[in-house]
C-alpha positions as CSV (number, residue, x, y, z in Angstrom):
1,M,22.3,23.0,-17.8
2,T,22.1,21.7,-21.4
3,V,18.8,20.0,-22.1
4,H,18.9,17.3,-24.8
5,A,16.0,17.0,-27.3
6,A,14.0,13.8,-27.0
7,S,11.0,12.2,-28.6
8,F,7.6,12.7,-27.0
9,P,7.3,9.2,-25.6
10,A,10.8,9.6,-24.0
11,F,9.8,13.0,-22.7
12,L,6.6,11.6,-21.2
13,R,8.6,8.7,-19.5
14,D,11.0,11.2,-18.0
15,V,8.1,13.4,-16.7
16,V,6.5,10.4,-15.1
17,A,9.8,9.3,-13.6
18,L,10.0,12.5,-11.7
19,A,7.1,11.3,-9.6
20,K,9.0,8.1,-8.7
21,P,6.3,5.5,-9.6
22,R,7.7,2.7,-7.5
23,V,7.8,4.8,-4.4
24,T,4.3,6.1,-5.1
25,A,3.0,2.5,-5.6
26,L,4.4,1.4,-2.2
27,V,2.8,4.5,-0.6
28,L,-0.6,3.7,-2.2
29,C,-0.5,0.2,-0.8
30,T,-0.2,1.6,2.7
31,T,-3.0,4.1,2.0
32,A,-5.2,1.3,0.7
33,A,-4.5,-0.7,3.9
34,G,-5.7,2.3,5.9
35,I,-8.9,2.4,3.9
36,W,-9.4,-1.3,4.2
37,L,-8.9,-1.5,8.0
38,A,-11.0,1.6,8.9
39,P,-14.5,1.0,10.1
40,G,-17.2,1.9,7.6
41,S,-16.8,2.4,3.9
42,V,-16.4,5.2,1.4
43,G,-17.4,3.0,-1.5
44,A,-15.3,2.0,-4.5
45,A,-15.5,5.5,-6.1
46,G,-14.5,7.2,-2.9
47,A,-11.6,4.9,-2.4
48,L,-10.4,5.4,-5.9
49,V,-10.6,9.2,-5.6
50,C,-8.6,9.1,-2.4
51,L,-6.0,6.8,-3.9
52,L,-5.6,8.9,-7.1
53,A,-5.4,12.2,-5.2
54,T,-2.9,10.7,-2.7
55,A,-0.8,9.4,-5.6
56,M,-0.8,12.9,-7.1
57,T,0.2,14.4,-3.8
58,V,3.1,12.0,-3.4
59,G,4.0,12.5,-7.0
60,A,4.1,16.3,-6.4
61,A,6.4,15.8,-3.4
62,N,8.7,13.5,-5.3
63,T,8.8,15.8,-8.3
64,L,9.6,18.9,-6.3
65,N,12.2,17.0,-4.4
66,C,13.8,16.1,-7.8
67,W,13.8,19.7,-8.8
68,L,15.3,20.9,-5.5
69,E,18.0,18.2,-5.4
70,R,18.9,18.1,-9.1
71,E,22.5,19.3,-8.5
72,A,23.1,16.9,-5.6
73,D,21.6,14.0,-7.7
74,G,24.1,14.7,-10.4
75,R,26.9,13.9,-7.9
76,M,25.5,10.6,-6.8
77,E,26.0,7.4,-8.8
78,R,22.6,6.0,-8.2
79,T,20.7,9.2,-9.1
80,R,22.9,10.9,-11.8
81,D,20.8,9.3,-14.6
82,R,17.6,10.9,-13.4
83,P,15.9,13.2,-16.0
84,L,17.1,16.5,-14.5
85,P,20.8,15.8,-13.6
86,A,21.1,13.9,-16.9
87,G,19.9,16.9,-18.8
88,R,16.9,15.2,-20.4
89,L,14.4,17.7,-19.0
90,D,14.3,21.4,-18.4
91,P,14.1,22.0,-14.6
92,R,11.1,24.3,-15.3
93,V,9.1,21.3,-16.5
94,A,9.7,19.6,-13.2
95,L,8.8,22.6,-11.2
96,W,5.5,23.3,-13.0
97,F,4.6,19.6,-13.1
98,G,5.1,19.3,-9.3
99,V,3.1,22.5,-8.7
100,L,0.3,21.3,-11.0
101,L,0.0,18.0,-9.2
102,A,-0.1,19.7,-5.8
103,A,-2.6,22.3,-7.0
104,V,-5.0,19.6,-8.2
105,S,-4.6,16.9,-5.6
106,L,-4.8,18.8,-2.4
107,P,-8.2,20.5,-3.2
108,V,-9.5,17.1,-4.4
109,L,-8.5,15.5,-1.1
110,A,-10.0,18.4,1.0
111,L,-13.2,18.9,-1.0
112,T,-14.0,15.4,-2.3
113,V,-12.7,13.2,0.4
114,N,-12.7,15.3,3.6
115,P,-10.9,18.3,5.0
116,L,-8.8,16.3,7.5
117,T,-7.4,14.1,4.8
118,G,-6.6,17.1,2.7
119,L,-4.9,18.7,5.7
120,L,-2.8,15.6,6.2
121,G,-1.9,15.6,2.5
122,A,-0.8,19.2,2.7
123,I,1.3,18.6,5.9
124,A,3.0,15.6,4.1
125,L,3.8,17.7,1.1
126,V,5.1,20.8,2.9
127,T,7.1,18.7,5.4
128,Y,8.8,16.6,2.8
129,V,9.6,19.5,0.3
130,L,10.3,22.5,2.6
131,L,11.6,20.8,5.7
132,H,13.1,17.4,4.9
133,T,14.7,18.1,1.6
134,P,16.8,21.2,2.6
135,L,17.6,19.7,6.0
136,K,19.3,16.7,4.4
137,Q,22.3,19.0,3.5
138,R,22.6,20.2,7.2
139,S,21.8,17.4,9.7
140,P,21.0,13.7,10.1
141,F,17.9,14.9,11.8
142,A,16.4,15.1,8.3
143,L,15.7,11.4,8.6
144,P,13.0,11.4,11.3
145,V,11.6,14.7,9.8
146,G,11.2,12.9,6.5
147,A,9.7,9.9,8.1
148,V,6.7,12.0,9.1
149,P,5.3,12.6,5.6
150,G,6.3,9.1,4.6
151,A,4.1,7.7,7.5
152,L,1.0,9.8,6.8
153,P,-0.5,7.9,3.9
154,P,-2.0,5.0,5.9
155,L,-3.4,7.5,8.3
156,M,-4.9,9.4,5.4
157,G,-6.5,6.2,4.2
158,W,-8.0,5.8,7.7
159,T,-9.3,9.4,7.9
160,A,-10.7,9.1,4.4
161,V,-13.2,6.6,5.8
162,T,-13.7,7.8,9.4
163,G,-13.1,11.6,9.1
164,S,-11.0,11.5,12.3
165,A,-7.5,10.6,13.4
166,D,-8.4,7.7,15.7
167,L,-5.9,5.6,17.7
168,P,-5.8,2.7,15.2
169,G,-4.9,5.1,12.4
170,I,-2.2,6.6,14.5
171,V,-0.8,3.1,15.1
172,L,-0.6,2.6,11.3
173,F,1.2,5.9,11.1
174,G,3.6,4.7,13.9
175,I,4.4,1.5,12.0
176,L,5.4,3.4,8.9
177,F,7.3,6.1,10.8
178,F,9.5,3.6,12.7
179,W,10.0,1.3,9.7
180,Q,11.5,4.1,7.6
181,L,14.3,4.8,10.1
182,P,16.2,1.4,9.9
183,H,15.2,1.2,6.2
184,F,16.9,4.5,5.2
185,L,19.8,4.1,7.7
186,A,20.6,0.8,5.9
187,I,20.8,2.4,2.5
188,S,22.7,5.4,3.9
189,L,25.3,2.8,5.0
190,Y,25.3,0.9,1.7
191,R,25.6,4.1,-0.3
192,K,27.7,6.1,2.1
193,E,30.2,7.5,-0.5
194,D,27.3,8.6,-2.7
195,Y,25.7,10.6,0.1
196,A,29.0,12.1,1.1
197,A,29.7,13.2,-2.5
198,A,26.3,14.9,-2.6
199,G,26.8,16.7,0.7
200,I,24.0,14.9,2.4
201,R,24.5,14.6,6.1
202,T,23.5,11.1,7.0
203,V,24.4,9.4,10.2
204,P,27.2,7.3,8.7
205,V,28.7,10.4,7.0
206,V,28.5,12.5,10.2
207,A,29.0,10.0,13.0
208,G,30.4,6.9,11.3
209,D,29.3,3.4,10.4
210,R,29.2,2.0,14.0
211,C,26.9,4.7,15.2
212,A,24.6,4.1,12.2
213,R,24.4,0.4,13.0
214,V,23.6,1.1,16.6
215,H,20.8,3.5,15.5
216,I,19.4,0.8,13.2
217,V,19.0,-1.5,16.3
218,L,17.7,1.3,18.5
219,W,14.9,2.2,16.0
220,T,14.0,-1.4,15.2
221,V,13.1,-2.1,18.8
222,P,10.2,0.4,18.9
223,L,9.3,-0.6,15.4
224,V,8.7,-4.2,16.4
225,A,6.8,-3.1,19.5
226,V,4.5,-0.8,17.4
227,T,3.8,-3.6,14.9
228,L,2.1,-5.6,17.7
229,L,-0.3,-2.8,18.5
230,P,-2.9,-3.4,15.7
231,Y,-4.1,-6.5,17.6
232,F,-4.5,-4.6,20.9
233,V,-6.4,-1.6,19.3
234,G,-8.8,-4.0,17.6
235,I,-7.9,-3.8,13.9
236,A,-6.1,-7.2,13.6
237,G,-6.5,-10.7,14.9
238,P,-4.3,-13.3,16.5
239,V,-2.9,-14.6,13.2
240,Y,-1.5,-11.1,12.5
241,L,-0.1,-10.8,16.0
242,A,1.8,-14.1,15.7
243,A,3.1,-13.2,12.2
244,A,4.1,-9.7,13.4
245,G,6.0,-11.2,16.3
246,L,7.9,-13.7,14.1
247,L,8.6,-11.2,11.4
248,G,9.8,-8.6,13.9
249,A,12.0,-11.1,15.7
250,A,13.6,-12.1,12.4
251,F,14.2,-8.5,11.3
252,L,15.6,-7.5,14.7
253,A,18.0,-10.4,14.6
254,A,19.2,-9.3,11.2
255,C,19.7,-5.8,12.5
256,L,21.5,-7.0,15.6
257,Y,24.0,-8.8,13.3
258,G,25.2,-5.4,12.2
259,L,26.7,-4.8,15.6
260,R,29.3,-7.6,14.9
261,P,32.7,-6.4,13.5
262,S,32.2,-8.7,10.5
263,A,29.1,-6.9,9.2
264,D,29.9,-5.1,6.0
265,R,28.1,-3.3,3.1
266,R,26.5,-6.5,2.0
267,W,24.8,-6.7,5.4
268,A,23.5,-3.1,5.0
269,R,22.1,-3.9,1.6
270,G,20.5,-7.1,3.0
271,V,18.8,-5.1,5.8
272,F,17.6,-2.5,3.2
273,L,16.1,-5.2,1.0
274,G,14.9,-7.2,4.0
275,S,13.0,-4.2,5.3
276,L,11.0,-4.0,2.1
277,A,10.0,-7.7,2.4
278,Y,9.3,-7.2,6.1
279,L,6.9,-4.3,5.4
280,T,5.2,-6.1,2.5
281,L,4.5,-9.2,4.6
282,L,3.4,-7.2,7.6
283,F,0.8,-5.2,5.7
284,A,-0.3,-8.3,3.8
285,M,-1.0,-10.0,7.1
286,L,-2.8,-6.9,8.3
287,V,-5.1,-7.0,5.3
288,I,-5.7,-10.8,5.5
289,D,-6.3,-10.8,9.3
290,G,-7.6,-7.3,9.7
291,R,-10.9,-6.6,11.4
C-alpha cells in the first residue's frame, strides 16, 4: 500500500479518526449513565478517570478493528476513505496506536478504578477485536458476538461505582445488547451491496432481505421488554417507565412496517436513524428519572 505524505495536523486527524470519535462518544454516554444510576459515588475525579480510560479502551478496539479490516474497508463505499484504505496512514501506525491505547487504558481501569471494571474492559476489547472482527467474514453470528462488547460500557460504569455486577447493571447491559441487533441489521440492509463487496457475511447477504426484516422484529420485541426493567429493578421511576413504553411501541411499530412488501431501503435507513434517536431518548429519560 502506498502511503501519501501529509501535514502533521492532517496526520493527527487521521490517527484520531482511527478511534472513531463519534462511536466512542456514544459509548461514553452509556458509561456515564451507568455511573450516574449506580448507588454510591466515585467522585468527579474517579468518574473522569473511568470515562477517559473507557474511551481509550474503546478507541483501542476501534483502531485495531480498522487495522484488521483495512482491505475490506477499501472495498466498501462508506469506508474506503478511511485513513488506512485511502493510503493516508501506514498500517503500522494504526497497529501501534491501538496497542498503546490498550496497554495504557486496561491497567488504569484495573488499578485506578477497580479490577472488575478492568476485566470487563479487557473482555470487551478481546471479544471485539479477536472474535467479532474475524467472524464477520464467516458468519452472521458475528452480530450478537459483537453486541457483547458494545453492551459492556454501561455495566462498566455501574461496576466502577459499586465494584460488583449487580442486576441493575446487567439490565443496562441487556438494553444495549438488544438495541444493537436491530440497529446493525438495519444498516446491513441499507448497505447490503457494500457488505457483500467486502465479503462480510451479514444476514441480508447470507439469507436475504426478508429474513433480515424478520430478525429486526424478533430482536426488537425483547429489546422493548428489557427497556421496561429499570423501573422494576429500582433504578428508574414511573415517568421513565411510561416513556420507555411509548418509545418502545413506536420503534416496534416502525420495525413491523418492514414486514410489508412495500418496505424498501429508505425504510431500513429510517430504522437505523430512528434507533439512534430511540436510544438517545431512552437514556435521557433514564438520567432524568433515574433513582
